[in-house]
C-alpha positions, 0 to 999 in steps of 0.5 A: 255903331251899339259899340261905339255908343256905349263906350261913349256911355262908359267914359261919361261914366268914367267921367262923371267919377272924376266929377265925384272925386273932385267934390271929394277932394273940395270938400277934405280940402276946405275941412280942417275937422277932416284929419283931426285935431292933430294933424288940423295942419296937414289941410293947410298944406295939401290945400295949395296941392287940391286946387292944381288936382282940380284944375287937372282933374277939370281937364281931364273931365272936359276932355273925356266929355270930347272924346264922348261926344265926339264918339257919339258923332261917329257912331252918327254918321257911321249910321247915315252911311250905313243907311245911304249904303243899304239903299244904294247895296239893295239897288244894286241887289234888285237890279241884279235880280 
């Protein structure tokens, strides 16, 4: 269970990195001076591509959030099941003694 929860945290960290990429991408796409005076026209060319990339990044972020949430839910289910089975095994053990 701890490993599952830890993995969910790793997924969250990865999702946050996508958020940073999206923010940096947005900043560069809207900044005509990011490429310098001679290459400023590149920002206009890339802006359309940034919109598509931002959509993909948003999709990936959403899916990573779903994965992390599902992993946490699975860890909770495992924990509940372990508690239930622990009680059963303790009852069996005390009946055997």
